[in-house]
VMD Tcl script that builds the backbone (N, CA, C; Angstrom):
set m [mol new atoms 396]
animate dup $m
set s [atomselect $m all]
$s set {name element resname resid chain x y z} {
  {N N PRO 1 A -140.369 98.413 74.045}
  {CA C PRO 1 A -138.957 99.170 74.330}
  {C C PRO 1 A -138.287 98.478 75.794}
  {N N VAL 2 A -139.632 98.235 77.012}
  {CA C VAL 2 A -139.508 97.925 78.007}
  {C C VAL 2 A -138.997 96.642 78.387}
  {N N THR 3 A -139.974 95.519 77.980}
  {CA C THR 3 A -139.759 94.449 78.058}
  {C C THR 3 A -137.891 93.668 77.300}
  {N N THR 4 A -138.039 94.448 76.304}
  {CA C THR 4 A -136.668 93.898 75.338}
  {C C THR 4 A -135.582 94.577 76.608}
  {N N MET 5 A -135.351 96.058 77.085}
  {CA C MET 5 A -134.292 96.278 78.115}
  {C C MET 5 A -134.400 95.421 79.404}
  {N N GLN 6 A -135.229 94.472 79.528}
  {CA C GLN 6 A -135.290 94.296 81.087}
  {C C GLN 6 A -134.250 93.117 81.413}
  {N N ASN 7 A -134.045 92.781 80.534}
  {CA C ASN 7 A -132.474 91.839 79.521}
  {C C ASN 7 A -131.246 93.062 80.021}
  {N N TRP 8 A -130.999 93.825 79.478}
  {CA C TRP 8 A -130.031 94.794 79.711}
  {C C TRP 8 A -129.868 95.494 81.620}
  {N N CYS 9 A -130.778 95.620 81.703}
  {CA C CYS 9 A -130.871 96.444 83.099}
  {C C CYS 9 A -131.164 95.318 84.089}
  {N N THR 10 A -130.398 94.260 84.090}
  {CA C THR 10 A -130.565 92.829 84.937}
  {C C THR 10 A -129.267 93.359 85.984}
  {N N ALA 11 A -129.390 92.717 86.518}
  {CA C ALA 11 A -128.025 93.341 87.673}
  {C C ALA 11 A -126.915 92.166 87.517}
  {N N VAL 12 A -125.460 91.886 87.570}
  {CA C VAL 12 A -124.462 90.731 87.227}
  {C C VAL 12 A -123.980 90.426 88.814}
  {N N PRO 13 A -124.580 89.627 89.461}
  {CA C PRO 13 A -123.620 89.569 90.837}
  {C C PRO 13 A -122.284 89.159 90.483}
  {N N ALA 14 A -121.889 88.770 89.621}
  {CA C ALA 14 A -120.141 88.556 89.390}
  {C C ALA 14 A -119.281 89.751 89.223}
  {N N HIS 15 A -120.162 90.679 88.549}
  {CA C HIS 15 A -119.336 92.452 88.458}
  {C C HIS 15 A -120.112 93.134 89.794}
  {N N GLY 16 A -120.568 92.124 91.312}
  {CA C GLY 16 A -120.404 93.446 91.515}
  {C C GLY 16 A -122.540 94.742 91.886}
  {N N ASN 17 A -123.357 93.393 90.876}
  {CA C ASN 17 A -124.156 93.639 91.182}
  {C C ASN 17 A -124.838 95.087 89.874}
  {N N LYS 18 A -123.303 95.405 88.802}
  {CA C LYS 18 A -123.697 96.157 87.870}
  {C C LYS 18 A -124.882 96.284 87.168}
  {N N PRO 19 A -125.207 97.107 86.578}
  {CA C PRO 19 A -125.946 96.538 85.114}
  {C C PRO 19 A -125.618 95.320 83.950}
  {N N LYS 20 A -126.593 94.758 83.237}
  {CA C LYS 20 A -125.725 94.437 82.032}
  {C C LYS 20 A -125.165 95.279 80.750}
  {N N TRP 21 A -125.636 95.645 80.828}
  {CA C TRP 21 A -124.989 96.600 79.259}
  {C C TRP 21 A -123.624 97.113 80.170}
  {N N LEU 22 A -123.800 97.644 81.772}
  {CA C LEU 22 A -122.360 98.869 81.983}
  {C C LEU 22 A -121.653 97.467 81.928}
  {N N VAL 23 A -121.314 95.841 81.599}
  {CA C VAL 23 A -120.733 94.929 82.396}
  {C C VAL 23 A -120.069 94.785 80.928}
  {N N GLU 24 A -121.324 95.106 79.751}
  {CA C GLU 24 A -120.864 94.391 78.539}
  {C C GLU 24 A -119.433 95.444 77.470}
  {N N ARG 25 A -120.243 96.777 78.420}
  {CA C ARG 25 A -119.538 97.670 77.933}
  {C C ARG 25 A -118.166 97.765 78.259}
  {N N ASP 26 A -118.126 98.123 79.765}
  {CA C ASP 26 A -116.436 98.333 80.547}
  {C C ASP 26 A -115.871 97.030 80.399}
  {N N VAL 27 A -116.267 95.841 80.767}
  {CA C VAL 27 A -115.716 94.691 81.205}
  {C C VAL 27 A -115.807 93.863 80.588}
  {N N LYS 28 A -116.338 93.772 79.041}
  {CA C LYS 28 A -115.732 92.797 78.420}
  {C C LYS 28 A -115.876 93.567 77.006}
  {N N ARG 29 A -115.365 94.769 77.175}
  {CA C ARG 29 A -114.966 95.816 75.841}
  {C C ARG 29 A -116.219 95.804 74.537}
  {N N ARG 30 A -117.140 95.642 75.189}
  {CA C ARG 30 A -118.229 95.031 73.501}
  {C C ARG 30 A -118.687 96.502 73.442}
  {N N THR 31 A -118.619 96.549 72.032}
  {CA C THR 31 A -119.280 98.381 71.073}
  {C C THR 31 A -120.437 97.993 70.477}
  {N N SER 32 A -120.828 96.432 70.159}
  {CA C SER 32 A -121.850 96.245 69.408}
  {C C SER 32 A -122.171 95.165 70.167}
  {N N LEU 33 A -123.909 95.371 69.777}
  {CA C LEU 33 A -124.252 93.370 69.981}
  {C C LEU 33 A -123.871 92.850 68.610}
  {N N PRO 34 A -123.824 90.955 69.321}
  {CA C PRO 34 A -123.128 90.277 68.677}
  {C C PRO 34 A -124.154 89.830 67.230}
  {N N LYS 35 A -124.508 89.302 66.009}
  {CA C LYS 35 A -125.429 88.531 65.582}
  {C C LYS 35 A -126.244 87.320 66.673}
  {N N SER 36 A -127.527 87.049 66.094}
  {CA C SER 36 A -127.959 86.023 66.686}
  {C C SER 36 A -127.056 84.351 66.605}
  {N N GLY 37 A -127.390 83.525 66.034}
  {CA C GLY 37 A -126.886 82.680 66.228}
  {C C GLY 37 A -127.661 81.739 65.445}
  {N N GLY 38 A -127.446 80.191 64.921}
  {CA C GLY 38 A -128.919 79.637 64.054}
  {C C GLY 38 A -128.426 80.050 63.045}
  {N N THR 39 A -129.494 78.964 62.042}
  {CA C THR 39 A -129.840 79.576 60.585}
  {C C THR 39 A -130.481 80.518 59.804}
  {N N THR 40 A -131.052 81.039 60.667}
  {CA C THR 40 A -131.526 82.510 60.022}
  {C C THR 40 A -131.346 83.634 61.068}
  {N N GLY 41 A -130.484 83.783 61.613}
  {CA C GLY 41 A -129.138 84.786 62.736}
  {C C GLY 41 A -128.286 85.088 61.718}
  {N N GLY 42 A -128.032 84.095 59.934}
  {CA C GLY 42 A -127.060 84.931 59.337}
  {C C GLY 42 A -125.674 83.670 59.455}
  {N N SER 43 A -125.219 83.749 60.989}
  {CA C SER 43 A -124.464 82.530 61.093}
  {C C SER 43 A -124.823 80.954 60.636}
  {N N THR 44 A -123.956 80.549 60.145}
  {CA C THR 44 A -123.926 78.412 59.764}
  {C C THR 44 A -124.006 78.170 60.966}
  {N N VAL 45 A -124.739 76.443 60.903}
  {CA C VAL 45 A -124.310 75.586 62.198}
  {C C VAL 45 A -122.843 74.937 61.842}
  {N N LEU 46 A -122.180 74.401 60.238}
  {CA C LEU 46 A -121.504 73.536 59.470}
  {C C LEU 46 A -120.682 74.901 59.467}
  {N N GLY 47 A -120.193 75.998 59.667}
  {CA C GLY 47 A -119.205 76.693 58.994}
  {C C GLY 47 A -119.126 77.160 57.928}
  {N N GLU 48 A -118.939 78.352 57.296}
  {CA C GLU 48 A -118.593 78.869 56.594}
  {C C GLU 48 A -118.102 78.359 55.176}
  {N N ALA 49 A -117.021 77.194 55.911}
  {CA C ALA 49 A -115.881 76.828 54.445}
  {C C ALA 49 A -116.554 75.104 54.371}
  {N N VAL 50 A -117.656 74.915 55.246}
  {CA C VAL 50 A -117.947 73.660 54.691}
  {C C VAL 50 A -118.845 73.732 54.055}
  {N N GLU 51 A -119.975 74.945 54.413}
  {CA C GLU 51 A -121.113 75.245 53.264}
  {C C GLU 51 A -120.116 75.984 51.644}
  {N N LYS 52 A -119.637 76.506 51.946}
  {CA C LYS 52 A -118.928 77.348 50.340}
  {C C LYS 52 A -118.501 75.523 49.755}
  {N N LYS 53 A -118.107 74.626 50.639}
  {CA C LYS 53 A -117.613 73.708 49.219}
  {C C LYS 53 A -118.853 72.890 49.196}
  {N N LEU 54 A -119.768 72.450 49.935}
  {CA C LEU 54 A -120.300 71.645 49.835}
  {C C LEU 54 A -121.632 72.414 48.369}
  {N N MET 55 A -121.115 73.937 48.552}
  {CA C MET 55 A -122.312 74.841 46.996}
  {C C MET 55 A -121.424 74.375 46.360}
  {N N THR 56 A -120.038 74.240 46.327}
  {CA C THR 56 A -119.658 74.193 45.032}
  {C C THR 56 A -119.667 72.799 44.463}
  {N N GLU 57 A -119.709 72.135 45.200}
  {CA C GLU 57 A -119.578 70.182 44.721}
  {C C GLU 57 A -121.095 70.064 44.324}
  {N N MET 58 A -122.169 71.115 44.955}
  {CA C MET 58 A -123.237 70.431 44.508}
  {C C MET 58 A -123.719 71.337 42.990}
  {N N ALA 59 A -123.257 72.430 43.048}
  {CA C ALA 59 A -123.228 73.646 41.858}
  {C C ALA 59 A -122.411 73.063 40.462}
  {N N ASP 60 A -121.356 72.118 40.874}
  {CA C ASP 60 A -120.925 71.386 39.972}
  {C C ASP 60 A -121.713 69.896 39.552}
  {N N ALA 61 A -122.330 69.327 40.274}
  {CA C ALA 61 A -123.378 68.115 39.797}
  {C C ALA 61 A -124.360 68.769 39.293}
  {N N ALA 62 A -124.433 70.058 39.620}
  {CA C ALA 62 A -125.866 70.366 38.890}
  {C C ALA 62 A -125.534 70.666 37.199}
  {N N CYS 63 A -124.476 71.353 37.154}
  {CA C CYS 63 A -124.086 71.500 35.241}
  {C C CYS 63 A -123.363 70.168 35.028}
  {N N ALA 64 A -123.423 69.151 35.589}
  {CA C ALA 64 A -122.996 67.814 35.004}
  {C C ALA 64 A -124.505 67.540 34.891}
  {N N ARG 65 A -125.596 67.711 34.620}
  {CA C ARG 65 A -126.923 67.405 34.948}
  {C C ARG 65 A -126.865 66.338 35.790}
  {N N CYS 66 A -126.751 66.521 37.110}
  {CA C CYS 66 A -127.416 65.747 37.664}
  {C C CYS 66 A -127.082 66.530 39.149}
  {N N PRO 67 A -128.189 67.330 38.690}
  {CA C PRO 67 A -128.644 67.415 39.921}
  {C C PRO 67 A -129.451 67.466 41.937}
  {N N TYR 68 A -129.044 67.927 43.044}
  {CA C TYR 68 A -129.471 67.206 44.110}
  {C C TYR 68 A -130.557 67.245 44.014}
  {N N MET 69 A -131.644 66.444 44.990}
  {CA C MET 69 A -132.984 66.683 45.491}
  {C C MET 69 A -132.582 67.820 46.703}
  {N N PHE 70 A -133.716 67.506 47.592}
  {CA C PHE 70 A -133.644 68.195 48.449}
  {C C PHE 70 A -133.790 67.170 49.874}
  {N N ASP 71 A -133.817 65.935 49.344}
  {CA C ASP 71 A -133.685 64.876 51.003}
  {C C ASP 71 A -132.558 64.546 50.769}
  {N N GLU 72 A -131.563 64.493 49.299}
  {CA C GLU 72 A -130.369 64.191 49.407}
  {C C GLU 72 A -129.449 65.609 50.414}
  {N N ILE 73 A -129.865 66.859 49.759}
  {CA C ILE 73 A -129.512 67.381 50.513}
  {C C ILE 73 A -129.189 67.584 52.272}
  {N N CYS 74 A -130.767 66.621 52.510}
  {CA C CYS 74 A -131.113 67.037 54.147}
  {C C CYS 74 A -129.964 65.807 54.084}
  {N N ASP 75 A -129.624 65.164 53.455}
  {CA C ASP 75 A -128.849 63.729 54.408}
  {C C ASP 75 A -127.120 64.090 54.644}
  {N N ILE 76 A -126.847 64.869 53.339}
  {CA C ILE 76 A -125.292 65.465 52.964}
  {C C ILE 76 A -125.489 66.290 54.217}
  {N N MET 77 A -126.564 67.608 54.711}
  {CA C MET 77 A -125.937 68.174 56.188}
  {C C MET 77 A -126.265 67.506 57.446}
  {N N ARG 78 A -126.469 66.087 57.371}
  {CA C ARG 78 A -127.022 65.721 58.638}
  {C C ARG 78 A -125.667 64.771 58.489}
  {N N ASP 79 A -125.336 63.990 57.401}
  {CA C ASP 79 A -124.146 63.347 57.503}
  {C C ASP 79 A -122.730 64.329 58.201}
  {N N THR 80 A -122.704 65.299 57.159}
  {CA C THR 80 A -121.505 66.519 57.646}
  {C C THR 80 A -121.645 66.606 59.061}
  {N N ALA 81 A -122.662 66.981 59.630}
  {CA C ALA 81 A -123.137 67.502 61.084}
  {C C ALA 81 A -122.466 66.625 61.932}
  {N N ILE 82 A -122.731 65.235 61.736}
  {CA C ILE 82 A -122.072 64.078 62.339}
  {C C ILE 82 A -120.825 64.021 62.897}
  {N N GLU 83 A -120.737 64.201 61.019}
  {CA C GLU 83 A -118.793 63.800 61.095}
  {C C GLU 83 A -117.693 65.154 61.892}
  {N N LEU 84 A -118.417 66.275 62.162}
  {CA C LEU 84 A -117.728 66.961 62.519}
  {C C LEU 84 A -118.566 67.243 64.237}
  {N N GLU 85 A -119.056 66.016 64.212}
  {CA C GLU 85 A -119.096 66.496 65.768}
  {C C GLU 85 A -119.950 67.029 66.570}
  {N N LEU 86 A -121.026 67.922 65.914}
  {CA C LEU 86 A -121.331 69.413 65.757}
  {C C LEU 86 A -122.358 68.686 67.090}
  {N N VAL 87 A -123.233 69.283 67.543}
  {CA C VAL 87 A -124.163 69.704 68.569}
  {C C VAL 87 A -125.127 70.746 67.991}
  {N N ILE 88 A -126.883 70.314 68.071}
  {CA C ILE 88 A -127.916 70.966 68.058}
  {C C ILE 88 A -127.867 72.260 68.505}
  {N N PRO 89 A -127.862 73.799 67.968}
  {CA C PRO 89 A -127.727 74.336 68.735}
  {C C PRO 89 A -128.656 74.678 69.846}
  {N N LYS 90 A -129.979 74.696 68.902}
  {CA C LYS 90 A -130.898 74.837 70.421}
  {C C LYS 90 A -130.909 73.282 71.566}
  {N N THR 91 A -130.913 72.296 71.725}
  {CA C THR 91 A -130.773 71.419 72.455}
  {C C THR 91 A -129.692 71.276 72.947}
  {N N GLY 92 A -128.467 71.259 72.037}
  {CA C GLY 92 A -127.086 71.338 73.057}
  {C C GLY 92 A -126.694 69.097 72.631}
  {N N THR 93 A -127.416 68.635 72.185}
  {CA C THR 93 A -127.306 67.527 71.838}
  {C C THR 93 A -126.649 67.150 70.784}
  {N N PRO 94 A -125.698 66.234 69.973}
  {CA C PRO 94 A -125.254 65.440 68.914}
  {C C PRO 94 A -126.346 65.549 68.214}
  {N N TYR 95 A -125.800 65.852 66.669}
  {CA C TYR 95 A -126.948 64.936 65.214}
  {C C TYR 95 A -126.266 63.566 65.078}
  {N N ASN 96 A -127.816 63.225 65.232}
  {CA C ASN 96 A -127.918 61.884 64.522}
  {C C ASN 96 A -128.572 61.333 63.436}
  {N N LYS 97 A -128.729 60.480 63.349}
  {CA C LYS 97 A -129.377 59.510 61.555}
  {C C LYS 97 A -130.901 60.185 61.956}
  {N N LEU 98 A -131.474 60.577 63.463}
  {CA C LEU 98 A -132.425 60.511 62.979}
  {C C LEU 98 A -133.159 62.138 63.752}
  {N N THR 99 A -132.074 62.820 63.258}
  {CA C THR 99 A -131.998 64.366 63.898}
  {C C THR 99 A -132.460 65.346 62.559}
  {N N ASP 100 A -133.577 65.974 62.768}
  {CA C ASP 100 A -134.276 66.741 61.659}
  {C C ASP 100 A -133.310 67.700 61.237}
  {N N VAL 101 A -132.982 67.845 60.258}
  {CA C VAL 101 A -131.993 69.119 59.175}
  {C C VAL 101 A -133.008 69.782 58.226}
  {N N THR 102 A -134.137 69.742 58.064}
  {CA C THR 102 A -135.301 70.578 56.932}
  {C C THR 102 A -134.694 71.944 57.457}
  {N N ALA 103 A -134.863 72.361 58.386}
  {CA C ALA 103 A -134.557 73.765 58.663}
  {C C ALA 103 A -133.306 74.396 58.205}
  {N N LEU 104 A -132.376 73.431 58.898}
  {CA C LEU 104 A -130.593 73.417 58.139}
  {C C LEU 104 A -130.653 73.543 56.667}
  {N N ALA 105 A -131.098 72.734 56.100}
  {CA C ALA 105 A -131.721 72.170 54.786}
  {C C ALA 105 A -131.676 73.640 53.983}
  {N N ALA 106 A -133.018 74.269 54.368}
  {CA C ALA 106 A -133.701 75.278 53.608}
  {C C ALA 106 A -132.898 76.434 53.659}
  {N N GLY 107 A -132.315 76.797 55.220}
  {CA C GLY 107 A -131.739 77.297 55.303}
  {C C GLY 107 A -129.915 77.924 53.801}
  {N N PHE 108 A -129.702 77.032 54.318}
  {CA C PHE 108 A -128.119 76.654 53.362}
  {C C PHE 108 A -128.657 77.229 51.684}
  {N N ILE 109 A -130.050 75.854 51.449}
  {CA C ILE 109 A -130.477 76.261 49.835}
  {C C ILE 109 A -130.315 78.263 49.845}
  {N N ARG 110 A -131.599 78.197 51.397}
  {CA C ARG 110 A -131.756 79.912 51.099}
  {C C ARG 110 A -129.877 80.695 50.475}
  {N N ARG 111 A -129.288 80.519 51.510}
  {CA C ARG 111 A -127.465 81.360 51.569}
  {C C ARG 111 A -127.454 81.410 50.154}
  {N N CYS 112 A -127.453 79.578 49.282}
  {CA C CYS 112 A -126.736 80.025 48.344}
  {C C CYS 112 A -127.417 80.610 46.850}
  {N N ALA 113 A -129.204 80.492 46.953}
  {CA C ALA 113 A -129.728 81.226 46.582}
  {C C ALA 113 A -129.558 82.676 46.199}
  {N N GLN 114 A -129.122 83.219 47.197}
  {CA C GLN 114 A -129.016 84.752 47.636}
  {C C GLN 114 A -127.185 84.702 46.881}
  {N N ALA 115 A -126.119 83.821 47.213}
  {CA C ALA 115 A -125.017 84.072 46.284}
  {C C ALA 115 A -124.813 83.641 45.115}
  {N N GLY 116 A -126.289 83.371 44.218}
  {CA C GLY 116 A -126.353 83.114 43.072}
  {C C GLY 116 A -126.169 81.703 42.679}
  {N N VAL 117 A -125.822 80.662 42.807}
  {CA C VAL 117 A -125.855 79.237 43.165}
  {C C VAL 117 A -127.329 78.716 43.061}
  {N N HIS 118 A -127.700 77.860 41.636}
  {CA C HIS 118 A -128.755 76.953 42.093}
  {C C HIS 118 A -128.519 75.862 41.698}
  {N N PHE 119 A -129.055 74.895 42.283}
  {CA C PHE 119 A -127.967 73.451 41.970}
  {C C PHE 119 A -129.285 72.984 41.971}
  {N N LEU 120 A -130.936 72.507 42.644}
  {CA C LEU 120 A -131.684 71.926 42.797}
  {C C LEU 120 A -132.298 71.809 41.687}
  {N N GLU 121 A -132.841 70.518 41.282}
  {CA C GLU 121 A -133.998 70.500 39.800}
  {C C GLU 121 A -134.907 71.570 39.856}
  {N N LYS 122 A -135.487 72.101 39.084}
  {CA C LYS 122 A -136.686 72.671 39.389}
  {C C LYS 122 A -137.451 72.912 38.062}
  {N N ARG 123 A -139.013 72.228 39.015}
  {CA C ARG 123 A -139.865 72.140 37.528}
  {C C ARG 123 A -139.870 73.059 35.969}
  {N N GLY 124 A -140.293 71.842 35.416}
  {CA C GLY 124 A -140.652 72.541 34.099}
  {C C GLY 124 A -139.732 73.695 33.645}
  {N N ARG 125 A -138.076 72.969 33.885}
  {CA C ARG 125 A -136.742 73.271 33.188}
  {C C ARG 125 A -135.839 72.559 33.178}
  {N N LYS 126 A -135.160 72.663 31.900}
  {CA C LYS 126 A -134.371 71.623 31.179}
  {C C LYS 126 A -133.095 71.531 32.370}
  {N N LEU 127 A -132.586 70.311 31.854}
  {CA C LEU 127 A -131.427 69.988 33.417}
  {C C LEU 127 A -130.084 70.759 32.970}
  {N N GLY 128 A -129.963 71.180 31.714}
  {CA C GLY 128 A -128.739 71.943 31.363}
  {C C GLY 128 A -128.940 73.727 31.479}
  {N N LEU 129 A -130.047 73.822 31.759}
  {CA C LEU 129 A -130.588 75.671 32.154}
  {C C LEU 129 A -130.530 75.540 33.861}
  {N N GLN 130 A -129.872 74.647 34.327}
  {CA C GLN 130 A -130.806 74.324 36.144}
  {C C GLN 130 A -130.145 75.653 37.266}
  {N N ARG 131 A -129.155 76.220 36.044}
  {CA C ARG 131 A -128.178 76.824 36.739}
  {C C ARG 131 A -127.723 78.817 36.612}
  {N N LEU 132 A -128.996 79.108 35.859}
  {CA C LEU 132 A -129.672 79.875 35.160}
  {C C LEU 132 A -131.075 80.341 36.222}
}
mol reanalyze $m
mol bondsrecalc $m
mol representation Tube
mol addrep $m
């Protein structure tokens, strides 16, 4: 606990060297810690509205017996991020055609599975039963 609290006990020079936790509570009026960002922290890079749209379109394609492959999902995620002119959270650089988005796509697929939407082709199952 000592190492995790060191960040919150550091002095903030812009606010008269008060501890960071005091500035967060009194100046910024924060009552709880924010969610961590990125695909593993619960928030999405593309945004919830975009992901829901992609989720429903891919699920409709799976119902029409044309499920997406993982590489196609990666390409769609990358192209969408480029069109929206988003930046990579870790590096701060914009997405381009060479950006590796496998972690982004894996997080998207995981969130879709948690929502009960399965649209990838599963081995050993008929295409008509992919969403079951």
